[in-house]
C-alpha positions as CSV (number, residue, x, y, z in Angstrom):
1,M,-71.6,37.1,-87.6
2,S,-71.9,37.3,-83.8
3,K,-73.2,33.8,-83.7
4,N,-70.1,32.4,-85.5
5,L,-67.8,34.2,-83.2
6,S,-69.5,32.9,-80.1
7,L,-69.3,29.4,-81.5
8,A,-65.6,29.7,-82.2
9,V,-64.9,30.9,-78.7
10,G,-66.8,28.0,-77.2
11,V,-64.9,25.4,-79.3
12,V,-61.5,26.9,-78.0
13,V,-62.7,26.8,-74.4
14,V,-63.8,23.2,-74.7
15,A,-60.5,22.2,-76.3
16,A,-58.4,23.9,-73.6
17,A,-60.5,22.2,-70.9
18,A,-60.0,18.8,-72.5
19,G,-56.2,19.3,-72.7
20,F,-56.0,20.4,-69.1
21,A,-58.0,17.4,-68.0
22,G,-55.8,15.1,-70.1
23,N,-52.6,16.4,-68.5
24,W,-54.1,16.2,-65.1
25,W,-55.1,12.5,-65.6
26,G,-51.7,11.7,-67.1
27,A,-49.9,13.1,-64.1
28,R,-52.1,11.1,-61.8
29,H,-51.8,7.8,-63.8
30,P,-48.3,7.7,-65.3
31,A,-48.3,4.0,-66.0
32,A,-51.5,4.3,-68.1
33,T,-50.0,7.2,-70.0
34,A,-46.8,5.2,-70.7
35,V,-48.9,2.3,-72.0
36,A,-50.8,4.7,-74.3
37,A,-47.6,6.3,-75.5
38,G,-46.0,2.9,-76.1
39,T,-48.8,1.9,-78.3
40,S,-48.3,4.9,-80.4
41,G,-44.4,4.8,-80.3
42,K,-44.3,8.6,-79.6
43,A,-43.6,8.6,-75.8
44,E,-41.1,7.0,-73.3
45,M,-41.8,5.3,-70.0
46,A,-41.5,7.7,-67.0
47,P,-39.0,6.7,-64.1
48,T,-40.5,4.9,-61.2
49,V,-40.5,6.4,-57.6
50,P,-38.0,4.5,-55.3
51,V,-39.7,2.6,-52.5
52,E,-38.2,3.1,-49.0
53,K,-36.7,0.0,-47.4
54,V,-38.4,-1.2,-44.2
55,R,-35.9,-1.6,-41.3
56,K,-36.4,-4.8,-39.4
57,I,-36.3,-4.6,-35.6
58,R,-34.4,-7.4,-33.9
59,F,-35.1,-6.6,-30.2
60,Y,-35.5,-3.7,-27.8
61,R,-32.6,-2.8,-25.4
62,N,-32.7,-1.1,-22.0
63,P,-32.5,2.7,-22.3
64,M,-30.0,2.9,-19.3
65,G,-27.5,0.5,-20.9
66,L,-28.3,-2.4,-18.6
67,A,-28.0,-6.0,-19.9
68,D,-31.7,-6.4,-20.4
69,T,-33.5,-6.9,-23.7
70,S,-37.0,-7.5,-24.8
71,P,-38.5,-8.9,-28.1
72,T,-41.4,-6.5,-27.8
73,P,-41.7,-2.8,-26.9
74,K,-41.8,-2.2,-23.1
75,Q,-40.8,0.4,-20.5
76,D,-38.4,0.2,-17.6
77,S,-39.2,0.8,-14.0
78,M,-38.9,4.6,-14.5
79,G,-41.3,4.6,-17.4
80,M,-38.6,5.1,-20.1
81,D,-39.3,3.3,-23.5
82,Y,-36.9,0.5,-24.5
83,I,-34.8,1.5,-27.6
84,P,-35.2,-0.6,-30.8
85,V,-32.1,-2.3,-32.2
86,Y,-32.2,-2.9,-36.0
87,E,-30.6,-5.6,-37.9
88,E,-27.9,-3.3,-39.5
89,E,-27.0,-2.0,-36.0
90,E,-26.7,-5.5,-34.7
91,E,-24.3,-6.4,-37.5
92,S,-21.9,-3.7,-36.4
93,K,-21.8,-4.9,-32.8
94,P,-18.7,-6.6,-31.4
95,A,-18.4,-10.4,-31.9
96,S,-18.6,-11.0,-28.1
97,P,-21.4,-9.6,-25.9
98,N,-18.7,-8.7,-23.3
99,Q,-16.7,-6.5,-25.7
100,L,-17.0,-2.8,-26.3
101,K,-16.8,-1.2,-29.7
102,F,-15.8,2.3,-30.6
103,S,-15.2,4.2,-33.8
104,A,-11.7,5.3,-34.7
105,E,-12.7,8.9,-34.3
106,K,-14.1,8.3,-30.8
107,I,-10.9,6.4,-29.8
108,Q,-8.8,9.3,-31.1
109,K,-10.8,11.9,-29.3
110,M,-10.6,10.1,-26.0
111,G,-6.9,9.7,-26.3
112,V,-6.8,5.9,-25.8
113,R,-3.3,4.5,-25.4
114,T,-2.3,0.9,-25.0
115,E,0.7,-1.0,-23.8
116,T,1.8,-4.6,-24.1
117,A,1.6,-6.9,-21.1
118,A,5.2,-8.2,-20.8
119,L,7.4,-10.4,-18.7
120,R,9.4,-8.4,-16.1
121,V,11.3,-8.8,-12.9
122,L,9.6,-6.6,-10.4
123,D,12.5,-5.1,-8.5
124,K,11.3,-2.3,-6.2
125,V,12.2,-0.2,-3.2
126,V,10.1,-0.4,-0.1
127,R,10.0,3.0,1.6
128,A,9.0,3.6,5.2
129,S,9.1,6.3,7.8
130,G,10.8,5.5,11.1
131,R,12.5,7.0,14.2
132,I,15.7,6.6,16.0
133,E,15.5,4.6,19.3
134,P,18.1,3.4,21.8
135,D,19.2,-0.2,21.6
136,E,17.3,-1.8,24.4
137,R,20.1,-4.3,24.9
138,R,22.5,-1.5,25.6
139,S,20.4,0.2,28.3
140,Y,21.2,-0.5,32.0
141,T,19.3,0.4,35.2
142,I,21.0,1.0,38.5
143,A,18.7,-0.1,41.3
144,P,20.2,-1.0,44.8
145,K,18.9,-4.2,46.3
146,F,18.8,-2.9,49.8
147,E,17.3,0.0,51.7
148,G,19.4,3.1,52.1
149,Y,20.0,6.8,51.6
150,V,21.8,8.8,48.9
151,E,24.6,10.6,50.5
152,K,26.4,12.1,47.5
153,L,25.8,12.5,43.7
154,H,28.7,12.4,41.3
155,V,26.5,12.5,38.2
156,N,23.5,14.8,38.8
157,A,22.0,15.7,35.4
158,T,20.0,13.8,32.9
159,G,21.7,13.5,29.5
160,Q,25.2,13.7,31.0
161,A,27.8,11.5,29.3
162,V,29.4,8.9,31.5
163,A,32.3,6.4,31.0
164,K,32.4,2.8,32.1
165,G,33.3,2.6,35.7
166,Q,32.7,6.2,36.4
167,P,31.2,6.9,39.9
168,L,27.5,7.8,39.9
169,F,26.5,8.2,43.5
170,E,27.3,7.1,47.1
171,V,24.8,5.5,49.5
172,Y,24.6,4.7,53.2
173,A,22.8,1.6,54.3
174,P,22.7,0.1,57.8
175,E,22.2,-3.4,56.4
176,L,25.2,-2.9,54.1
177,L,27.4,-1.7,57.0
178,A,26.4,-4.7,59.1
179,A,27.1,-7.1,56.2
180,Q,30.6,-5.6,55.9
181,R,31.3,-6.0,59.5
182,E,30.1,-9.6,59.4
183,Y,32.4,-10.3,56.5
184,T,35.5,-8.7,58.1
185,I,34.9,-10.6,61.3
186,A,34.6,-13.8,59.3
187,V,37.8,-13.2,57.4
188,Q,39.7,-12.4,60.6
189,G,38.2,-15.6,62.2
190,V,39.4,-17.7,59.3
191,Q,42.9,-16.4,59.9
192,A,42.7,-16.9,63.6
193,L,41.5,-20.5,63.4
194,K,44.2,-21.8,61.1
195,Q,45.6,-23.9,63.9
196,A,42.2,-25.1,65.2
197,G,40.5,-28.3,64.3
198,P,38.9,-29.0,60.9
199,D,35.4,-28.5,62.1
200,A,36.0,-25.1,63.5
201,Q,37.8,-24.0,60.4
202,K,35.0,-25.3,58.2
203,S,32.4,-23.5,60.2
204,M,34.2,-20.2,60.1
205,Q,34.9,-20.5,56.4
206,Q,31.2,-21.1,55.7
207,L,30.4,-17.9,57.6
208,A,32.9,-16.0,55.6
209,D,31.6,-17.4,52.3
210,A,28.0,-16.5,53.2
211,S,29.0,-13.0,54.1
212,L,30.9,-12.6,50.8
213,A,28.0,-13.9,48.8
214,R,25.7,-11.5,50.5
215,L,27.9,-8.5,49.5
216,R,28.1,-9.8,46.0
217,N,24.4,-10.2,45.8
218,W,24.1,-6.5,46.8
219,D,26.3,-5.6,43.8
220,V,29.4,-4.7,45.8
221,S,32.2,-4.8,43.3
222,E,35.2,-7.2,43.6
223,E,37.5,-4.3,44.0
224,Q,35.6,-3.0,47.0
225,I,35.4,-6.5,48.5
226,K,39.2,-6.9,48.2
227,E,39.8,-3.5,49.7
228,L,37.5,-4.4,52.6
229,A,39.2,-7.7,53.2
230,K,42.6,-6.1,53.1
231,S,41.8,-3.1,55.4
232,G,39.4,-4.9,57.7
233,T,37.5,-1.7,58.2
234,P,33.9,-1.4,57.0
235,K,33.1,1.7,54.9
236,H,30.4,4.0,55.9
237,S,29.1,4.5,52.3
238,L,29.2,2.5,49.1
239,T,30.0,3.9,45.7
240,F,27.9,2.8,42.7
241,R,29.6,3.0,39.3
242,S,28.4,3.1,35.7
243,P,28.4,-0.4,34.2
244,V,28.7,0.9,30.7
245,G,29.7,4.0,28.8
246,G,26.9,6.1,27.5
247,F,24.6,8.9,28.7
248,V,22.2,9.2,31.6
249,S,18.8,8.7,30.0
250,E,16.9,8.7,33.3
251,K,17.8,10.0,36.8
252,K,15.6,9.7,39.9
253,A,18.3,9.9,42.5
254,M,18.3,13.1,44.7
255,Q,20.8,14.2,47.3
256,G,19.8,12.8,50.7
257,M,16.8,10.8,49.4
258,R,15.8,7.5,50.9
259,F,15.4,4.6,48.5
260,M,13.8,1.2,48.8
261,P,15.1,-2.1,47.5
262,G,14.7,-2.4,43.7
263,E,14.0,1.3,43.2
264,A,15.6,2.5,39.9
265,L,17.8,5.5,40.5
266,Y,19.7,5.8,37.2
267,Q,19.3,4.5,33.7
268,I,22.4,4.5,31.4
269,S,22.0,4.1,27.6
270,D,24.9,3.2,25.3
271,L,24.3,5.0,21.9
272,S,27.3,3.6,20.1
273,S,24.7,1.5,18.1
274,V,21.1,2.5,17.7
275,W,17.8,1.1,16.3
276,V,15.6,2.5,13.6
277,V,12.0,1.3,14.1
278,A,10.2,1.9,10.8
279,D,6.5,1.3,9.8
280,V,6.1,-0.8,6.7
281,F,2.8,-0.9,5.0
282,E,0.8,-4.1,5.0
283,Q,1.0,-4.7,1.3
284,D,4.8,-4.5,1.3
285,I,5.6,-6.7,4.4
286,A,5.7,-9.9,2.4
287,S,8.7,-8.5,0.5
288,V,10.7,-7.7,3.6
289,R,13.3,-10.2,4.8
290,T,15.6,-10.1,7.8
291,G,19.2,-9.6,6.9
292,A,18.5,-7.2,4.1
293,R,20.5,-4.0,3.8
294,A,18.8,-0.7,3.8
295,Q,19.7,3.0,3.4
296,V,18.6,5.4,6.1
297,K,18.3,9.1,5.6
298,I,18.0,11.5,8.5
299,N,16.2,14.8,8.2
300,A,18.9,16.5,10.3
301,Y,21.7,15.3,7.9
302,P,20.3,15.5,4.4
303,D,23.7,15.0,2.8
304,K,24.4,11.8,4.7
305,V,23.2,8.2,4.0
306,F,23.6,5.6,6.7
307,D,23.8,1.9,6.0
308,A,21.7,-0.4,8.2
309,A,20.7,-4.0,8.5
310,L,17.1,-5.2,9.0
311,T,17.3,-7.5,12.0
312,Y,13.7,-8.1,13.1
313,V,10.1,-7.9,11.9
314,Y,7.7,-7.4,14.7
315,P,4.8,-9.9,14.9
316,T,2.0,-7.4,15.4
317,L,0.1,-5.1,13.0
318,N,-1.1,-1.6,13.8
319,A,-4.8,-1.8,13.0
320,E,-5.1,2.0,12.7
321,T,-2.3,2.6,10.3
322,R,-2.2,-0.9,8.7
323,T,1.6,-1.0,9.1
324,V,4.0,-3.5,10.6
325,P,7.0,-2.2,12.6
326,V,10.4,-3.5,11.6
327,R,13.8,-2.9,13.3
328,L,17.0,-2.0,11.8
329,E,20.4,-1.7,13.5
330,L,23.1,0.8,12.5
331,A,26.3,2.1,14.0
332,N,26.3,5.6,15.5
333,P,29.9,6.9,15.2
334,G,30.3,10.3,16.8
335,G,26.8,10.1,18.3
336,L,25.2,11.9,15.4
337,L,22.0,9.9,15.7
338,K,19.8,11.0,18.6
339,P,16.9,9.0,19.9
340,G,13.6,10.5,18.6
341,M,15.0,11.7,15.3
342,F,12.9,11.0,12.2
343,A,14.3,8.7,9.6
344,Q,13.4,7.7,6.0
345,V,14.2,4.1,5.2
346,E,14.7,2.7,1.7
347,L,14.8,-1.1,1.5
348,P,15.5,-2.6,-2.0
349,V,13.7,-5.9,-2.4
350,G,14.1,-8.4,-5.3
351,G,11.4,-10.0,-7.4
352,K,10.6,-13.7,-7.7
353,G,11.6,-13.9,-11.4
354,R,10.0,-12.8,-14.6
355,V,6.2,-12.5,-14.3
356,V,3.5,-11.0,-16.5
357,T,3.1,-7.3,-15.7
358,V,0.9,-4.4,-16.7
359,P,1.3,-0.7,-15.8
360,Q,-0.4,0.5,-12.7
361,S,-2.5,2.9,-14.7
362,A,-4.1,-0.1,-16.6
363,V,-5.9,-1.4,-13.5
364,M,-9.2,0.0,-12.4
365,D,-9.8,-1.0,-8.8
366,S,-13.3,-0.7,-7.5
367,G,-12.4,-2.1,-4.1
368,A,-14.2,-5.4,-4.7
369,R,-12.8,-6.1,-8.2
370,Q,-9.9,-5.2,-10.3
371,I,-10.6,-4.7,-14.1
372,V,-8.3,-4.3,-17.1
373,L,-9.4,-3.3,-20.6
374,V,-7.8,-5.5,-23.2
375,R,-7.8,-4.6,-26.9
376,V,-9.0,-7.5,-29.0
377,G,-8.8,-8.0,-32.8
378,K,-7.1,-5.5,-35.0
379,P,-6.5,-1.9,-33.9
380,E,-8.8,-0.6,-36.5
381,D,-11.7,-2.7,-35.2
382,G,-11.9,-0.6,-32.1
383,R,-12.9,-3.5,-29.9
384,F,-12.1,-3.8,-26.2
385,E,-12.8,-6.4,-23.6
386,P,-13.1,-5.8,-19.8
387,R,-11.4,-8.6,-17.8
388,E,-11.3,-9.2,-14.1
389,V,-7.6,-9.7,-13.0
390,H,-5.9,-10.9,-9.9
391,I,-2.9,-8.7,-8.8
392,G,0.2,-10.1,-7.2
393,A,3.5,-8.3,-6.5
394,R,3.9,-4.6,-7.1
395,S,6.7,-2.3,-8.1
396,D,6.8,1.5,-8.4
397,N,5.3,1.4,-11.9
398,Y,4.1,-2.1,-12.7
399,L,1.8,-4.8,-11.2
400,E,2.1,-8.5,-11.5
401,V,-1.0,-10.1,-13.1
402,L,-1.6,-13.6,-11.7
403,H,-4.8,-14.3,-13.8
404,G,-6.7,-12.4,-16.5
405,V,-4.1,-11.1,-18.9
406,Q,-1.5,-13.0,-21.0
407,E,1.9,-11.9,-22.2
408,G,1.7,-9.9,-25.5
409,E,-1.9,-8.7,-25.1
410,Q,-2.6,-5.0,-25.4
411,V,-4.0,-3.3,-22.3
412,V,-5.4,0.2,-22.1
413,V,-3.2,2.5,-20.0
414,S,-4.8,5.9,-20.6
415,A,-8.4,7.0,-21.0
416,N,-9.7,3.7,-19.5
417,F,-11.9,5.7,-17.1
418,L,-13.3,7.7,-20.1
419,I,-14.1,4.4,-21.7
420,D,-15.8,3.3,-18.5
421,A,-17.9,6.4,-18.5
422,E,-18.6,6.4,-22.2
423,S,-19.8,2.9,-22.6
424,N,-21.1,2.2,-19.1
425,L,-18.5,-0.4,-18.4
426,K,-20.4,-1.6,-15.3
427,A,-23.2,-2.8,-17.5
428,A,-20.8,-4.7,-19.7
429,I,-19.2,-6.4,-16.7
430,A,-22.6,-7.3,-15.4
431,G,-23.3,-9.0,-18.8
432,F,-20.8,-11.8,-18.0
433,G,-21.8,-12.0,-14.3
434,A,-19.8,-12.1,-11.1
435,S,-19.4,-15.9,-11.5
436,A,-18.0,-15.8,-15.0
437,P,-14.7,-17.6,-15.4
438,V,-11.6,-15.3,-15.4
439,A,-9.5,-15.4,-18.6
440,K,-6.2,-17.1,-18.1
């Protein structure tokens, strides 16, 4: 009885072991199991395991974004491994190596905005700071042409207003007194020799004319000369009068002082018309033309606008401020404008016709080159192309593009610097080289 039981248990154990081994072998060799099942018609073929697709590497690119590739793995100068570029990645690249491609999501996050390059007339206003100065052609200096002494001052303060013909000062000069006596004697001699011979009359007349010319050369007025010839008595002092109405801008004469020939004693300035000398920036000077009308605003009179005419552009440039001085003339009724006052000049200038323009924000200026990002293809493509442009005239908001962008093209006006940082625009520009032709 015990022997039969032991034999039965052994058979069960052997059968279980055989079934386990069969299951294990079937799991390890599914194809063989499927073949065996197919021969019997009692089992179906198990699904095959998918095989992973092998990605093919086209080339290796520089890890810093530089325009340098390699067909084999390598490292850059800093020991960084070049990054592999696969075939599927290459297919999504822009059509041109100079172009930049971004996804719609990236463009939206950066806030990229474009505007159309269009034909415009660049009318603008040139603004410059200036100052009021006296008209140099209306300034007069009183400087006696002989040696003498100041005996009396009629105008004795700088800034004092004077009228034309008003006495300024009186002088005593021994040479002037001698010249008066010589003239009176010559005039009396001409009268006395009316009955004499022609030679005597001629000699005396020549002496009188020479004495008269001497007095005139010393700026003795005709009125004083007539009075001297009429009275026949030389005057001890001579009165100098103002040749023009204005104000005393400079006074050196002092009571009792001695002066030498040619020494300036007074300077009189006529302020009925004044100058505005304004400094125009170098980039705007080509737009400035003589004869143009300008508006002048004075800080002292913020509610007043003065009309002026541009009469002269100076031939020199201030190397420190990179400005060229220009001169404007304007009337000064009532003497409101004082020399030394600050002025703000607005000079409207017209353009040269309709030209291709882009907004100022579209141009990225590195100092050596000026770059514009142009959208190429359809908006959903997200492709942009950096172009070097040549800039011409400028207005307050727009720039003339001489070469590089055509009318109707879309240029990036916002987030262009973000695109520059995001895509390493410098590397893209280096890709077409400094000698690449500029698009026209």
